[in-house]
C-alpha positions in Angstrom: -12.7 -193.4 27.1 -9.2 -195.7 28.4 -7.6 -197.4 25.6 -8.0 -200.5 27.3 -12.2 -200.4 28.0 -14.0 -202.5 25.3 -15.4 -200.7 22.6 -19.0 -202.1 21.5 -19.3 -203.2 17.4 -21.3 -199.8 16.8 -18.5 -197.8 17.5 -15.6 -199.2 15.7 -17.7 -199.0 12.4 -18.5 -195.6 13.3 -14.5 -194.6 14.0 -13.5 -196.6 11.0 -16.2 -194.8 8.5 -14.7 -191.3 10.1 -11.4 -192.5 9.3 -11.8 -193.2 6.0 -14.3 -189.8 5.4 -11.0 -187.8 7.4 -8.9 -189.7 4.9 -11.0 -188.5 2.2 -11.0 -185.3 2.9 -7.0 -185.3 3.6 -6.6 -186.4 0.4 -8.8 -183.9 -1.9 -7.2 -180.6 0.1 -4.0 -182.0 0.1 -4.2 -183.0 -3.7 -6.3 -179.7 -5.0 -3.4 -177.5 -3.2 -1.1 -179.0 -4.9 -2.4 -178.9 -7.7 -3.4 -175.1 -7.5 0.7 -174.8 -6.7 1.5 -176.9 -9.9 -0.8 -175.0 -12.4 1.2 -172.0 -13.1 4.6 -173.6 -12.9 3.1 -176.2 -15.2 1.2 -174.2 -17.6 2.6 -170.8 -17.9 4.8 -171.8 -20.6 3.0 -174.3 -21.8 3.2 -172.5 -25.7 6.8 -171.9 -25.7 8.1 -175.4 -24.5 7.5 -178.5 -26.8 8.4 -180.4 -23.4 4.6 -181.6 -22.3 5.8 -183.6 -19.5 5.4 -182.0 -16.9 1.3 -181.4 -18.3 1.5 -185.5 -18.6 2.8 -185.5 -14.7 -0.3 -182.8 -14.0 -3.0 -184.6 -15.0 -1.1 -187.9 -13.8 -1.3 -186.8 -10.6 -4.6 -185.5 -10.5 -5.7 -188.8 -12.0 -4.1 -190.9 -9.5 -5.6 -188.7 -6.5 -9.0 -189.2 -8.1 -8.7 -192.8 -7.9 -7.3 -192.9 -4.2 -10.3 -191.3 -3.4 -12.4 -193.7 -5.3 -11.0 -196.3 -4.0 -11.4 -195.6 -0.2 -14.6 -194.9 -1.0 -15.4 -198.1 -2.8 -13.3 -199.9 0.1 -15.8 -198.3 2.6 -18.5 -199.1 0.9 -17.9 -202.5 0.2 -17.1 -202.9 3.9 -20.7 -202.5 4.6 -22.0 -204.5 2.1 -20.5 -207.5 3.7 -21.2 -206.3 7.3 -24.8 -206.5 6.2 -24.6 -209.5 4.7 -22.6 -211.2 7.6 -25.2 -209.2 10.2 -28.4 -211.1 7.7 -26.2 -214.3 7.8 -25.8 -214.2 11.3 -29.6 -213.7 11.9 -30.5 -216.2 9.5 -28.2 -218.9 11.9 -29.0 -218.1 15.1 -33.1 -218.0 13.7 -31.9 -221.4 12.2 -30.3 -222.7 16.0 -33.6 -221.4 17.7 -36.1 -223.5 15.2 -33.8 -226.6 15.9 -33.9 -226.1 19.3 -37.9 -225.5 19.2 -38.1 -228.3 17.0 -36.3 -230.8 19.2 -39.0 -230.3 21.8 -41.6 -231.4 19.4 -39.7 -234.8 19.2 -39.7 -235.7 22.9 -42.2 -238.5 23.9 -45.2 -236.6 25.9 -46.1 -237.8 29.7 -48.3 -240.7 28.4 -45.1 -242.5 27.1 -42.9 -241.3 30.3 -45.8 -244.0 32.1 -45.4 -246.7 30.0 -41.6 -246.3 30.2 -41.7 -246.1 33.6 -43.4 -248.9 34.4 -41.9 -251.2 32.0 -38.8 -250.2 33.7 -39.8 -250.6 37.1 -41.0 -254.2 36.3 -37.3 -255.1 34.7 -35.9 -253.4 38.1 -38.1 -255.2 40.6 -37.6 -258.7 38.2 -33.7 -258.1 38.0 -33.6 -257.0 42.0 -31.8 -253.4 40.1 -32.3 -250.0 41.2 -34.6 -247.3 39.1 -34.6 -243.7 39.4 -36.4 -240.7 38.0 -35.5 -237.1 37.7 -37.7 -234.5 37.2 -35.7 -231.1 36.1 -38.1 -227.8 36.4 -36.9 -225.2 34.4 -38.1 -222.1 35.0 -37.5 -218.8 31.5 -36.8 -215.6 32.8 -39.2 -212.7 32.1 -36.8 -211.4 28.8 -36.8 -214.7 27.3 -40.6 -215.9 28.1 -41.6 -215.1 24.4 -43.4 -218.1 23.0 -40.5 -218.3 20.2 -37.2 -217.7 22.3 -39.1 -219.6 25.0 -39.2 -223.2 22.7 -35.6 -222.5 21.7 -34.2 -221.8 25.2 -36.2 -224.8 26.5 -34.9 -226.7 23.9 -31.1 -225.5 24.6 -31.9 -227.0 28.1 -33.0 -230.6 27.2 -29.6 -230.3 24.9 -27.7 -229.7 28.0 -29.4 -232.7 29.4 -28.6 -235.2 26.7 -25.6 -234.4 26.8 -24.8 -235.5 30.4 -27.1 -238.6 29.7 -26.1 -242.4 29.2 -27.1 -244.1 26.1 -29.9 -246.3 28.3 -31.5 -243.3 29.9 -34.2 -241.5 28.4 -35.4 -237.8 28.5 -39.8 -237.0 28.5 -41.2 -233.9 28.1 -43.9 -234.2 30.7 -45.5 -230.7 31.0 -44.2 -227.0 29.8 -40.6 -226.4 31.5 -41.0 -230.0 33.2 -39.0 -233.0 31.6 -38.7 -236.3 33.4 -35.7 -238.4 32.9 -35.8 -242.3 33.8 -32.3 -243.7 34.8 -32.1 -247.4 34.7 -29.6 -249.2 37.2 -29.0 -246.2 38.8 -29.6 -245.8 42.7 -29.7 -243.3 45.5 -26.1 -242.3 45.7 -25.5 -242.3 41.9 -28.2 -240.2 40.9 -26.7 -237.4 43.4 -24.1 -237.6 41.0 -26.0 -237.3 38.1 -27.9 -234.6 39.2 -24.6 -233.1 39.9 -23.3 -233.2 36.1 -27.1 -232.0 35.0 -26.3 -229.0 36.9 -23.1 -228.2 35.1 -24.5 -228.3 32.1 -27.6 -227.0 32.6 -25.4 -224.0 34.6 -23.5 -223.9 30.9 -26.9 -223.5 28.7 -28.3 -221.0 30.8 -25.1 -218.8 30.1 -24.3 -215.4 31.1 -28.0 -213.8 30.5 -28.9 -216.3 33.2 -31.8 -217.2 30.5 -33.2 -219.6 33.1 -33.1 -221.2 36.3 -33.9 -224.7 37.2 -34.1 -227.3 39.6 -33.8 -230.8 40.0 -35.6 -233.3 41.9 -35.0 -237.1 42.8 -36.8 -240.2 43.4 -35.0 -243.6 43.8 -36.3 -247.2 44.1 -36.1 -249.2 46.1 -35.4 -246.3 48.5 -37.5 -243.6 48.0 -40.3 -245.7 46.1 -42.0 -249.4 46.7 -43.8 -249.8 43.8 -44.4 -247.8 40.0 -47.6 -246.1 41.2 -45.1 -244.7 43.8 -43.2 -243.3 41.2 -45.7 -242.1 39.1 -47.5 -240.6 42.1 -44.2 -238.6 43.1 -43.5 -237.2 39.5 -46.8 -235.7 39.4 -46.4 -234.3 43.0 -43.8 -232.3 41.3 -45.8 -231.3 38.1 -48.5 -228.5 38.0 -51.8 -228.9 37.7 -51.7 -232.2 38.2 -53.9 -233.5 41.4 -52.7 -236.9 42.6 -55.8 -237.9 44.3 -57.2 -237.9 40.5 -54.2 -239.8 39.1 -55.4 -242.3 42.5 -58.2 -242.7 41.1 -57.4 -243.1 37.5 -55.2 -246.1 38.8 -58.1 -247.9 40.7 -60.3 -247.6 37.9 -58.0 -249.0 35.3 
């Protein structure tokens, strides 16, 4: 393996363990060999020599060698315990972030709120002769992220990316699974293209290097592309799955 090649965390941990094991074995072998060589010289004349310094030094050397090996072993055990705790903490933090992203979807207004807000904003725009635009953001999860809890988390991240690019007066709604509506008061057809470009940038960053999802942004603007709130709603419904525009017309007519 080249020295400049990136190393995985598992490889680093294995190499560190091997290095610690090598250090312990080296200390044990060197200390044992030195003790064997020292033993005859230290204890051969013990009965005839009143000086006990060599014996004390010998036992001190053996004790220090054992303590050094024990320190290396304890250090390795401590490091492994800390790494295990860090892994658990990271997993908990990741789960908390995923749960927060999933909970964000539950706080979004639904399609009924979107209809009510769209009608109100259209009346306001028509009365003041202002413009009004609606975005429909379609988010399609890739297969690796289609599992229920993980998918909710990824959709929550997409919502965060959208919300960061909106103004205070803009609002986002959960229309269908993977479909989000954004109402942009006072934004005309030209300006909505700029907003769409900002959202594209934010969603691309949220998708990440793993391409967790793909997305599409559709825009409808008043008065360029629609002349009434019903036209706006009909255009939005045409972009959503399992929505029959004819049923919408019948419902509106009876209403």
